[in-house]
Residue frames as qw, qx, qy, qz and C-alpha x, y, z in Angstrom:
[[0.701, -0.596, -0.236, -0.312, -1.89, 0.14, -13.41],
 [0.090, 0.569, -0.636, 0.514, -0.02, 0.51, -10.14],
 [0.825, -0.387, -0.402, -0.086, 0.00, -2.19, -7.47],
 [0.006, 0.603, -0.557, 0.572, 1.32, -1.29, -4.03],
 [0.755, -0.273, -0.596, -0.004, 1.58, -3.96, -1.33],
 [0.326, -0.662, 0.409, -0.537, 1.44, -3.36, 2.42],
 [0.823, 0.007, -0.567, 0.044, 3.09, -6.34, 4.13],
 [0.701, -0.709, 0.077, 0.008, 4.01, -7.31, 7.68],
 [0.629, 0.546, -0.379, 0.402, 7.74, -6.85, 8.26],
 [0.426, 0.102, -0.642, 0.629, 9.51, -7.80, 11.49],
 [0.144, -0.472, -0.633, 0.597, 8.03, -5.40, 14.08],
 [0.194, 0.501, 0.039, -0.842, 6.20, -3.22, 11.58],
 [0.661, 0.578, 0.471, -0.083, 4.75, -2.92, 8.10],
 [0.307, -0.291, 0.477, 0.771, 6.54, -2.40, 4.79],
 [0.544, 0.700, 0.204, -0.415, 5.10, -0.70, 1.73],
 [0.523, -0.121, 0.653, 0.534, 6.40, -2.35, -1.45],
 [0.447, 0.749, 0.078, -0.482, 6.01, -0.18, -4.52],
 [0.737, 0.620, -0.268, 0.030, 9.01, -1.22, -6.62],
 [0.865, -0.083, -0.205, 0.450, 12.43, -2.80, -6.05],
 [0.432, 0.144, -0.200, 0.868, 14.36, -0.40, -3.84],
 [0.289, -0.366, 0.016, -0.885, 11.21, 1.45, -2.73],
 [0.660, -0.348, -0.662, -0.069, 10.13, -0.29, 0.47],
 [0.097, -0.498, 0.420, -0.752, 9.80, 1.99, 3.52],
 [0.477, -0.280, -0.816, 0.169, 8.90, 0.41, 6.87],
 [0.326, -0.529, 0.065, -0.781, 6.39, 1.80, 9.39],
 [0.065, -0.123, 0.848, -0.511, 5.54, 0.76, 12.95],
 [0.463, 0.317, 0.579, -0.592, 1.78, 0.93, 12.44],
 [0.391, 0.338, 0.787, 0.336, -0.36, -0.59, 9.66],
 [0.185, 0.885, 0.400, -0.150, -2.43, 2.61, 9.38],
 [0.144, -0.789, 0.307, 0.512, 0.72, 4.67, 8.78],
 [0.358, -0.146, 0.783, 0.487, 1.77, 2.26, 6.03],
 [0.316, 0.599, 0.719, 0.158, -1.65, 2.41, 4.35],
 [0.048, 0.929, 0.154, -0.331, -1.70, 6.23, 4.57],
 [0.239, -0.587, 0.530, 0.564, 1.74, 6.35, 2.94],
 [0.362, 0.156, 0.833, 0.389, 0.57, 3.99, 0.18],
 [0.236, 0.800, 0.548, -0.057, -2.51, 6.15, -0.45],
 [0.061, -0.873, 0.136, 0.465, -0.28, 9.21, -0.72],
 [0.292, -0.356, 0.713, 0.529, 2.02, 7.44, -3.20],
 [0.366, 0.407, 0.812, 0.203, -1.02, 6.41, -5.25],
 [0.155, 0.749, 0.197, -0.614, -1.92, 10.04, -5.84],
 [0.387, 0.679, -0.279, -0.558, -2.64, 10.82, -9.53],
 [0.130, 0.263, -0.915, -0.276, -2.42, 7.17, -10.60],
 [0.834, -0.084, -0.066, -0.542, -4.81, 4.27, -10.99],
 [0.469, 0.256, -0.837, 0.115, -4.40, 0.82, -9.51],
 [0.770, -0.520, -0.266, -0.259, -4.80, -0.89, -6.17],
 [0.088, -0.584, 0.680, -0.435, -3.25, -1.31, -2.75],
 [0.824, -0.153, -0.531, -0.127, -3.12, -4.89, -1.50],
 [0.373, -0.626, 0.520, -0.446, -2.87, -5.39, 2.26],
 [0.711, 0.142, -0.688, -0.021, -1.32, -8.78, 3.02],
 [0.763, -0.604, 0.098, -0.209, -1.43, -10.83, 6.22],
 [0.374, -0.677, 0.631, 0.056, 1.54, -12.62, 7.82],
 [0.743, 0.054, 0.657, 0.117, 1.02, -15.67, 5.54],
 [0.145, -0.216, 0.552, 0.792, 1.17, -13.57, 2.38],
 [0.131, 0.545, 0.803, 0.204, -2.55, -13.92, 1.65],
 [0.026, -0.373, -0.176, -0.911, -4.47, -10.83, 0.57],
 [0.057, -0.356, -0.711, 0.604, -6.37, -9.47, 3.58],
 [0.311, 0.794, 0.455, -0.258, -8.13, -6.69, 1.65],
 [0.469, 0.255, 0.384, 0.753, -7.75, -4.52, -1.45],
 [0.043, 0.759, 0.227, -0.608, -8.08, -0.74, -1.71],
 [0.533, 0.465, 0.488, 0.511, -8.78, 0.28, -5.31],
 [0.062, -0.734, -0.070, 0.673, -8.03, 3.78, -6.55],
 [0.491, 0.399, 0.520, 0.574, -8.47, 5.56, -9.85],
 [0.153, 0.143, 0.092, 0.973, -8.89, 9.03, -11.27],
 [0.364, -0.563, -0.484, -0.563, -12.65, 9.11, -10.59],
 [0.630, -0.551, -0.482, 0.259, -11.95, 8.87, -6.82],
 [0.448, -0.038, -0.144, 0.882, -9.91, 12.08, -6.76],
 [0.045, -0.907, -0.409, 0.087, -11.22, 15.41, -5.54],
 [0.454, 0.489, -0.012, 0.745, -9.77, 18.75, -6.56]]
């Protein structure tokens, strides 16, 4: 199961997938779109965190959500 976190980072948003894989985006929507793209063909969830580190919301994804 894959867990990707979208976190606030300085003047933008970082997408943490694994150590060394943490791109930064200016807009939260761009970061979430990138995370959804990285989640392609996997199952797991994307956790969007607020500035305190608390989970703001979760986007679940699995193989049943995919369209061919």
